N, C-alpha and C positions, 0 to 999 in steps of 0.2 A: 486469642493470640499469634501461636505456632500464621496462625494463614494471616496472619497480618502483616511477622516477621518474613513467612516466604515472598509472599507480595510484593513490601518492599528490595527483599534483596531481586526482585525478579524484575524491577522498577531502575533499579543500580545497575544492572549487571545492565540494560536493553540503553542507559545514558552510557554507561562507557561504554556500548560500540557505535553508538548513535556521534557519539564524540571522536572517537576512535577514525573516524568516516573521512571526517571531515566540514567543517563547516558549508554551507546552502548560501545564498547564493541568491537575487532574488530575479537574473536575466535570466528571459526565455530560450529554449531549446529550439525550437522548431512555431511555436506560438508565439505572433510578437507583441502579445497582450500577454499570457498566463505562461508561467513559470512553474515547469515538472520538476526541479529540483527540489528537495525536505525531503520531507518523512510524510511516507502514508499509511493510511489503516484500512484495511482491507473490509466490507460492509457484507455480512451475509443476508443473501438474499431471503425470507421466506417465505416467500412463494414465487411460483414463474412469472405471474404478470407485473412483478417490481417494478421490471421494465419492461417496454416495450416497443419496436419499430412497427409504424404503422408502414403497411409494405407498400403501399401507392404512392406516399411523398417524399419518405425514408424519417421523416420526425420520430425519434425515441423521445417519449414518454418515461420520465420515472416518477413512481407511487412511494414516496420516505417513508411511511408507514406500512412498511415493507422492507424494511431492511431496521438490522441487530449492528452494531458492535461485536466484527469478529476477532480472531484472537493472529490475525497475520499483517504485518508490518514488509513495505517497499520503501528500502532510505535510494535514493535516485540525485546523484553528488555533479554536479558542472565540469565533474572533466568524464561523466559517459559512462558512470561506473556504478553500473544495479546493487544492494542486497536484501534477500529477505528472508524474512522474521518471521519467527512463530515463537505463541507462548502458549505459556498452559496458567496453572495456580501454581503448577508444580517446576515449573522447567523453561526454558527459555534458550533457542535455539536456532543458529543460521542456518536454512534450508538451500538456498542457492545463493550459485553470485555468478557478478558478469558483465555485458558493457552493452549496452544499447543505444541505438539512432533511429532518426525518423527518416528514410528517404522518403517521402512526401510529406504533406502539411495532416494529410488524417491517420497515419502511420507508424508505428509506434513497433520497436524488435530489439527484443531482448539477445541477445545472441548469450546463453547460459554456459559458464563457463566448468560450473559445480553445480547437479542437485543432489539434495542429500534425503531430500524428499522423493521426487521421483529420479535413479540416475540415469533414464532412457534420456531424460535431458538432456545428458551431459555435452556437451560439443557440439547442442543444439537452439537452431532459430526458434522462438516462440514468435508471430506477426501478430498484433494485435491490429486494432480498430481503433482513434478516440475520442470525445468530444469531449469537452468542460461545459458542469455547470457552474458556470462561475467561474471564481477563482480557487476553487480551495473543496470541490471536489470531481473526479473524473471518472469518465463512463469506460468504463475498454470491453471490445466483443471480440474474440477470437473464435475458430471452426473450429470444432469436435467431430469431425467424422459424420458419425452415424449419431448425433447426437445434436449436432447444426450449428449453430452458434450461439454462445455459450457467455453472458455479461456477466462482468464486476464490475463494484461500486466502490471505490477508494475513497476517500476522505483526508486532506490535509492534515494534520496533526498539529495543530496549534499550541506551542506554548515558549514563551521565550524563557523561563528555563524551569527547565521538571523537577530538579532540586531546591526550589520554591513550594512544587506543588507537596512533595514528600513532605516536607518543612511542616504544613500548613494540616495533609494530615494527621505528622504526630503530634500538634499543637491541640486539635481536636478530640484528636482518643486521651489528653492526657485532664482533659476536660472533665 
């Protein structure tokens, strides 16, 4: 029962943070057909081949069986602010925040104002290449020196009202 209460407390904190940052809009930033604005959950890659890029064609292949939901969230608003949140069983924290821009149709840059998880990123620009798989799956890559190109998979969190989900969980527990 304590674990359920901790999970509910964390969900409440995240909901509060999301609502405090501001509403989302459906207008796209650089992509005419897809919006970056919203809440995104990072999915962990279970193996290196979960995202592959064909060196000859540049095509990117995604193995959805090689993914699992992670504990990192990214909130992007229509005023070009981003907030990164990390959630575990016992805590939730804002791990970083800053501004974002789109200098080209395939480049996304985060200017990190403050990073609690990696203070070396404070005041730094992190440059990502990106592409969408549909409207709700975002693949981002960045150069990581010795490690080469690293991929991140983000899935849009779609929930019309998170409090309804919490209410439904509470009702299921009572049964």
